[in-house]
DRENDO-1510 file (C-alpha; in Angstrom, 1 decimal, always signed):
<recs>
REC; n; res; u; v; w
REC; 1; MET; +164.2; +111.1; +204.9 .
REC; 2; PRO; +167.5; +113.0; +205.4 .
REC; 3; LYS; +167.7; +115.7; +208.0 .
REC; 4; PRO; +166.5; +119.0; +206.5 .
REC; 5; GLU; +169.3; +121.4; +205.5 .
REC; 6; LEU; +168.7; +124.6; +207.4 .
REC; 7; ALA; +171.0; +127.6; +207.8 .
REC; 8; PRO; +172.2; +127.6; +211.4 .
REC; 9; GLU; +171.1; +131.2; +212.0 .
REC; 10; VAL; +167.6; +130.3; +210.9 .
REC; 11; GLU; +167.4; +127.3; +213.2 .
REC; 12; HIS; +168.8; +129.4; +216.1 .
REC; 13; PHE; +166.3; +132.2; +215.5 .
REC; 14; TYR; +163.2; +130.0; +215.5 .
REC; 15; SER; +164.5; +127.7; +218.2 .
REC; 16; GLN; +165.9; +130.2; +220.7 .
REC; 17; VAL; +165.1; +133.8; +219.8 .
REC; 18; ILE; +161.5; +134.0; +218.8 .
REC; 19; ASP; +158.3; +132.2; +219.6 .
REC; 20; GLU; +156.7; +132.0; +216.2 .
REC; 21; GLY; +153.5; +130.6; +217.7 .
REC; 22; ALA; +152.9; +133.8; +219.6 .
REC; 23; ARG; +154.0; +136.3; +216.9 .
REC; 24; LEU; +150.6; +136.3; +215.0 .
REC; 25; SER; +148.5; +136.7; +218.2 .
REC; 26; THR; +150.4; +139.2; +220.4 .
REC; 27; SER; +151.2; +142.1; +218.0 .
REC; 28; ALA; +148.8; +144.2; +216.1 .
REC; 29; ASP; +150.5; +143.7; +212.7 .
REC; 30; GLY; +150.7; +140.0; +213.5 .
REC; 31; ARG; +147.0; +139.7; +214.2 .
REC; 32; LEU; +146.4; +141.6; +210.9 .
REC; 33; GLU; +148.6; +139.2; +209.0 .
REC; 34; LEU; +146.9; +136.2; +210.4 .
REC; 35; LEU; +143.3; +137.5; +209.8 .
REC; 36; ARG; +144.1; +138.5; +206.2 .
REC; 37; THR; +145.9; +135.3; +205.4 .
REC; 38; GLN; +142.8; +133.4; +206.6 .
REC; 39; GLU; +140.4; +135.4; +204.6 .
REC; 40; ILE; +142.4; +135.3; +201.4 .
REC; 41; LEU; +143.1; +131.6; +201.6 .
REC; 42; ARG; +139.4; +130.8; +202.4 .
REC; 43; ARG; +138.5; +132.3; +199.0 .
REC; 44; PHE; +140.6; +129.8; +197.1 .
REC; 45; LEU; +140.5; +126.7; +199.3 .
REC; 46; PRO; +138.4; +123.7; +198.1 .
REC; 47; PRO; +135.6; +122.7; +200.6 .
REC; 48; PRO; +136.6; +120.6; +203.6 .
REC; 49; PRO; +137.6; +117.9; +204.2 .
REC; 50; ALA; +140.2; +118.4; +201.5 .
REC; 51; ARG; +143.7; +117.3; +202.2 .
REC; 52; VAL; +146.3; +120.0; +203.0 .
REC; 53; LEU; +150.0; +119.8; +203.2 .
REC; 54; ASP; +151.4; +122.7; +205.3 .
REC; 55; VAL; +155.0; +123.0; +204.2 .
REC; 56; GLY; +157.2; +125.0; +206.6 .
REC; 57; GLY; +154.1; +125.3; +208.7 .
REC; 58; GLY; +156.0; +126.3; +211.9 .
REC; 59; PRO; +154.3; +125.6; +215.2 .
REC; 60; GLY; +150.9; +125.1; +213.4 .
REC; 61; VAL; +149.3; +128.5; +213.6 .
REC; 62; HIS; +147.7; +128.2; +210.2 .
REC; 63; ALA; +147.2; +124.4; +210.6 .
REC; 64; ARG; +145.0; +125.1; +213.7 .
REC; 65; TRP; +142.4; +127.1; +211.9 .
REC; 66; LEU; +142.4; +124.8; +208.9 .
REC; 67; VAL; +141.7; +121.8; +211.2 .
REC; 68; ASP; +139.0; +123.8; +212.9 .
REC; 69; ASP; +137.5; +124.5; +209.5 .
REC; 70; GLY; +137.4; +120.7; +208.8 .
REC; 71; TYR; +140.5; +120.2; +206.6 .
REC; 72; GLN; +142.8; +117.2; +206.9 .
REC; 73; VAL; +146.1; +118.8; +207.6 .
REC; 74; GLU; +149.6; +117.4; +207.6 .
REC; 75; LEU; +152.6; +119.7; +208.5 .
REC; 76; ILE; +156.3; +119.5; +207.9 .
REC; 77; ASP; +158.9; +121.9; +209.2 .
REC; 78; PRO; +162.7; +121.8; +209.4 .
REC; 79; VAL; +162.8; +123.2; +213.0 .
REC; 80; PRO; +162.3; +120.4; +215.7 .
REC; 81; ARG; +160.8; +122.9; +218.2 .
REC; 82; HIS; +158.1; +123.8; +215.6 .
REC; 83; VAL; +157.3; +120.1; +214.9 .
REC; 84; GLU; +156.9; +119.4; +218.6 .
REC; 85; GLN; +154.5; +122.3; +218.9 .
REC; 86; ALA; +152.6; +121.5; +215.7 .
REC; 87; ALA; +152.1; +117.9; +216.7 .
REC; 88; LYS; +149.5; +119.1; +219.2 .
REC; 89; VAL; +147.4; +120.4; +216.3 .
REC; 90; CYS; +147.8; +117.9; +213.5 .
REC; 91; ALA; +150.1; +115.3; +212.1 .
REC; 92; ALA; +153.6; +116.9; +212.0 .
REC; 93; ASP; +157.1; +115.8; +211.0 .
REC; 94; LEU; +160.5; +117.1; +210.2 .
REC; 95; GLY; +160.8; +118.0; +206.5 .
REC; 96; ASP; +162.4; +120.2; +203.9 .
REC; 97; ALA; +160.4; +122.2; +201.4 .
REC; 98; ARG; +163.0; +121.3; +198.7 .
REC; 99; GLN; +162.6; +117.6; +199.1 .
REC; 100; LEU; +159.1; +116.5; +200.1 .
REC; 101; ALA; +158.5; +112.9; +201.1 .
REC; 102; ALA; +154.9; +113.1; +199.8 .
REC; 103; ALA; +153.9; +111.2; +196.7 .
REC; 104; ASP; +153.1; +112.9; +193.4 .
REC; 105; ALA; +149.6; +114.4; +193.2 .
REC; 106; SER; +148.6; +113.4; +196.7 .
REC; 107; TYR; +147.2; +116.7; +198.2 .
REC; 108; ASP; +144.4; +118.9; +197.3 .
REC; 109; VAL; +146.2; +122.0; +198.7 .
REC; 110; VAL; +149.9; +122.7; +199.3 .
REC; 111; GLN; +150.7; +125.8; +201.2 .
REC; 112; VAL; +154.2; +127.2; +201.5 .
REC; 113; LEU; +153.7; +130.0; +203.9 .
REC; 114; GLY; +157.3; +130.4; +205.3 .
REC; 115; PRO; +160.0; +128.6; +203.4 .
REC; 116; LEU; +160.5; +131.2; +200.7 .
REC; 117; TYR; +161.4; +133.7; +203.4 .
REC; 118; HIS; +164.7; +131.9; +204.2 .
REC; 119; LEU; +165.8; +130.6; +200.8 .
REC; 120; PRO; +168.0; +133.4; +199.3 .
REC; 121; ASP; +169.2; +131.1; +196.5 .
REC; 122; PRO; +166.7; +131.3; +193.6 .
REC; 123; LYS; +167.4; +127.7; +192.7 .
REC; 124; ASP; +166.2; +126.6; +196.2 .
REC; 125; ARG; +163.1; +128.7; +195.9 .
REC; 126; GLN; +162.4; +127.2; +192.5 .
REC; 127; THR; +162.9; +123.7; +193.9 .
REC; 128; ALA; +160.5; +124.3; +196.8 .
REC; 129; LEU; +157.8; +125.6; +194.5 .
REC; 130; SER; +158.4; +122.8; +192.0 .
REC; 131; GLU; +158.0; +120.3; +194.8 .
REC; 132; ALA; +154.7; +121.9; +195.8 .
REC; 133; TRP; +153.5; +121.6; +192.2 .
REC; 134; ARG; +154.6; +117.9; +192.2 .
REC; 135; VAL; +152.7; +116.8; +195.2 .
REC; 136; VAL; +149.5; +118.8; +194.6 .
REC; 137; LYS; +146.7; +117.1; +192.6 .
REC; 138; PRO; +145.8; +118.4; +189.1 .
REC; 139; GLY; +143.8; +121.5; +189.5 .
REC; 140; GLY; +144.8; +121.7; +193.1 .
REC; 141; LEU; +145.8; +124.9; +195.0 .
REC; 142; VAL; +149.4; +126.0; +195.8 .
REC; 143; ALA; +149.6; +129.0; +198.1 .
REC; 144; ALA; +153.0; +130.7; +198.8 .
REC; 145; SER; +153.8; +133.7; +201.0 .
REC; 146; ALA; +156.8; +136.0; +200.8 .
REC; 147; ILE; +158.2; +139.0; +202.7 .
REC; 148; ASN; +157.7; +142.1; +200.6 .
REC; 149; ARG; +161.0; +143.7; +199.3 .
REC; 150; TYR; +160.1; +147.0; +200.9 .
REC; 151; SER; +158.7; +145.9; +204.2 .
REC; 152; SER; +161.8; +146.6; +206.2 .
REC; 153; LEU; +161.7; +150.3; +205.1 .
REC; 154; PHE; +158.2; +150.6; +206.6 .
REC; 155; GLU; +158.9; +148.5; +209.7 .
REC; 156; HIS; +162.0; +150.3; +210.9 .
REC; 157; VAL; +160.3; +153.7; +210.7 .
REC; 158; THR; +157.9; +152.3; +213.4 .
REC; 159; TYR; +160.9; +151.8; +215.8 .
REC; 160; ALA; +161.9; +155.5; +215.3 .
REC; 161; HIS; +165.5; +154.7; +214.4 .
REC; 162; LEU; +165.7; +154.6; +210.7 .
REC; 163; HIS; +167.4; +158.0; +210.7 .
REC; 164; LYS; +170.4; +156.4; +212.4 .
REC; 165; GLU; +173.3; +155.8; +210.1 .
REC; 166; ARG; +173.7; +152.1; +211.0 .
REC; 167; MET; +170.0; +151.4; +210.3 .
REC; 168; GLN; +170.1; +153.3; +207.0 .
REC; 169; ALA; +173.0; +151.2; +205.8 .
REC; 170; SER; +171.3; +147.9; +206.8 .
REC; 171; ILE; +168.0; +148.7; +205.2 .
REC; 172; SER; +169.7; +150.1; +202.1 .
REC; 173; THR; +171.5; +146.8; +201.7 .
REC; 174; ILE; +168.2; +144.9; +201.9 .
REC; 175; LEU; +166.6; +147.2; +199.3 .
REC; 176; ARG; +169.5; +146.8; +197.0 .
REC; 177; THR; +170.2; +143.1; +197.4 .
REC; 178; ALA; +166.8; +141.7; +198.6 .
REC; 179; VAL; +168.8; +139.7; +201.3 .
REC; 180; HIS; +169.3; +140.2; +205.0 .
REC; 181; ASP; +172.4; +138.3; +206.1 .
REC; 182; GLY; +171.0; +137.5; +209.6 .
REC; 183; LYS; +173.9; +138.8; +211.5 .
REC; 184; ARG; +171.8; +141.3; +213.5 .
REC; 185; GLY; +168.1; +141.4; +214.4 .
REC; 186; PHE; +166.1; +139.3; +212.0 .
REC; 187; THR; +167.6; +136.0; +210.6 .
REC; 188; LEU; +168.8; +135.2; +207.1 .
REC; 189; ALA; +166.0; +136.3; +204.8 .
REC; 190; TYR; +165.0; +137.0; +201.2 .
REC; 191; PHE; +162.6; +139.8; +200.3 .
REC; 192; HIS; +160.4; +139.5; +197.2 .
REC; 193; ARG; +158.9; +141.9; +194.7 .
REC; 194; ALA; +155.3; +141.0; +193.7 .
REC; 195; ASP; +156.1; +140.4; +190.1 .
REC; 196; GLU; +159.1; +138.3; +191.0 .
REC; 197; LEU; +157.0; +136.0; +193.2 .
REC; 198; ALA; +154.4; +135.6; +190.4 .
REC; 199; GLU; +157.1; +134.7; +188.0 .
REC; 200; GLU; +158.6; +132.1; +190.3 .
REC; 201; MET; +155.1; +130.5; +190.7 .
REC; 202; ARG; +154.7; +130.4; +186.9 .
REC; 203; ASP; +158.2; +129.0; +186.4 .
REC; 204; ALA; +157.3; +126.2; +188.8 .
REC; 205; GLY; +154.4; +125.2; +186.4 .
REC; 206; LEU; +151.5; +126.8; +188.2 .
REC; 207; THR; +148.7; +128.6; +186.3 .
REC; 208; ASN; +146.1; +131.3; +187.2 .
REC; 209; VAL; +148.6; +132.9; +189.5 .
REC; 210; LYS; +147.5; +135.8; +191.6 .
REC; 211; VAL; +149.6; +137.8; +194.1 .
REC; 212; LEU; +147.8; +139.7; +196.9 .
REC; 213; GLY; +149.0; +142.1; +199.5 .
REC; 214; VAL; +148.3; +140.6; +203.0 .
REC; 215; GLU; +148.5; +143.5; +205.5 .
REC; 216; GLY; +147.8; +146.3; +203.0 .
REC; 217; PRO; +149.2; +149.9; +203.1 .
REC; 218; ALA; +148.4; +150.8; +206.7 .
REC; 219; TRP; +149.9; +148.0; +208.7 .
REC; 220; SER; +153.0; +150.1; +209.7 .
REC; 221; LEU; +150.6; +152.7; +211.3 .
REC; 222; LEU; +149.4; +150.0; +213.6 .
REC; 223; LYS; +152.9; +148.9; +214.4 .
REC; 224; ALA; +154.0; +152.5; +215.0 .
REC; 225; VAL; +151.3; +153.2; +217.5 .
REC; 226; GLU; +152.1; +149.9; +219.2 .
REC; 227; GLN; +155.8; +150.7; +219.4 .
REC; 228; GLN; +155.5; +154.4; +220.3 .
REC; 229; SER; +152.6; +154.4; +222.8 .
REC; 230; ASP; +151.7; +152.6; +226.1 .
REC; 231; THR; +148.1; +151.8; +225.1 .
REC; 232; GLY; +148.6; +150.4; +221.6 .
REC; 233; PRO; +146.3; +150.8; +218.6 .
REC; 234; SER; +142.6; +151.0; +219.2 .
REC; 235; GLU; +140.2; +148.5; +217.8 .
REC; 236; GLU; +138.9; +151.3; +215.5 .
REC; 237; LEU; +142.4; +151.8; +214.1 .
REC; 238; PHE; +142.8; +148.1; +213.6 .
REC; 239; ALA; +139.5; +147.9; +211.8 .
REC; 240; SER; +140.5; +150.8; +209.6 .
REC; 241; ALA; +143.9; +149.2; +208.7 .
REC; 242; LEU; +142.0; +146.0; +207.9 .
REC; 243; THR; +139.6; +147.9; +205.7 .
REC; 244; ALA; +142.5; +149.6; +203.9 .
REC; 245; ALA; +144.0; +146.2; +203.1 .
REC; 246; ARG; +140.8; +145.0; +201.6 .
REC; 247; LEU; +140.2; +148.2; +199.6 .
REC; 248; ALA; +143.8; +148.1; +198.3 .
REC; 249; GLU; +143.5; +144.6; +196.7 .
REC; 250; PRO; +142.4; +145.7; +193.2 .
REC; 251; TYR; +145.4; +148.0; +192.8 .
REC; 252; PRO; +148.7; +146.3; +192.1 .
REC; 253; GLU; +150.7; +149.5; +192.6 .
REC; 254; LEU; +149.8; +149.1; +196.4 .
REC; 255; LEU; +151.3; +145.7; +196.7 .
REC; 256; ALA; +154.6; +147.2; +197.5 .
REC; 257; ALA; +153.2; +148.7; +200.7 .
REC; 258; SER; +152.2; +145.3; +202.3 .
REC; 259; SER; +154.5; +143.6; +204.7 .
REC; 260; HIS; +153.8; +140.2; +203.2 .
REC; 261; LEU; +152.7; +138.9; +199.8 .
REC; 262; LEU; +150.5; +135.9; +199.3 .
REC; 263; ALA; +150.5; +134.1; +195.9 .
REC; 264; VAL; +148.0; +131.5; +194.8 .
REC; 265; GLY; +148.2; +129.3; +191.7 .
REC; 266; ARG; +146.8; +126.0; +190.3 .
REC; 267; ALA; +148.4; +122.9; +189.1 .
REC; 268; PRO; +147.3; +122.3; +185.5 .
REC; 269; ASP; +144.5; +119.8; +185.2 .
REC; 270; GLY; +144.9; +119.0; +181.5 .
REC; 271; SER; +141.5; +120.6; +180.5 .
REC; 272; LEU; +141.2; +123.3; +177.9 .
</recs>
């Protein structure tokens, strides 16, 4: 298997700038993202011990709870640091979402919970989703997450600096182009609209596609309190934000308020 092709700014960010393993446990919005991702996926997952391929699974945060739930999990990621960390949780190896080593129809579930973030070229995203479709069994589940197109607008209010001219220019560029170039702050990234993510899933051959908002419309309130106070959000505020995310699910117009989107689809099984 050739070495995964990864933009150098992405590899640098995850190898030297951020500890992705801690992100979902140390911040309020990260905890909300993890909890909501778990509860959404558990609705659609087949019973354990189904076989799961965690594509771009990072240091194994999601693999860990899947293993605890009884699933057989294998993980690939293009960042060596992540693979080393994930190997403590499950079978892990270097790999590229666009060129999976797995055989056709070999997994019950394929989750792509990170790669789409860092593939600004639509052909690369299509290849990654088509590969997920290829290796999942007929009728199997493919789950893919994306960063919401408008998340940076909500997030940078929480830092109380969006009124500054430089930040306005940066966020306006993301809103206009859907791409962050990775030169400052976050790394190279692509930001999806919900309808766009659904269309990419369907174009890859998946059926019964649904797109759900992960953190819901109140996640930025949690982050604002955490950023602008010494004590951080109360458990009551966290519970209210979680409830808002759940209540918002039936209303597609509220998808734009979530920080992340989670799409699920099925590989056709040939039945009518």
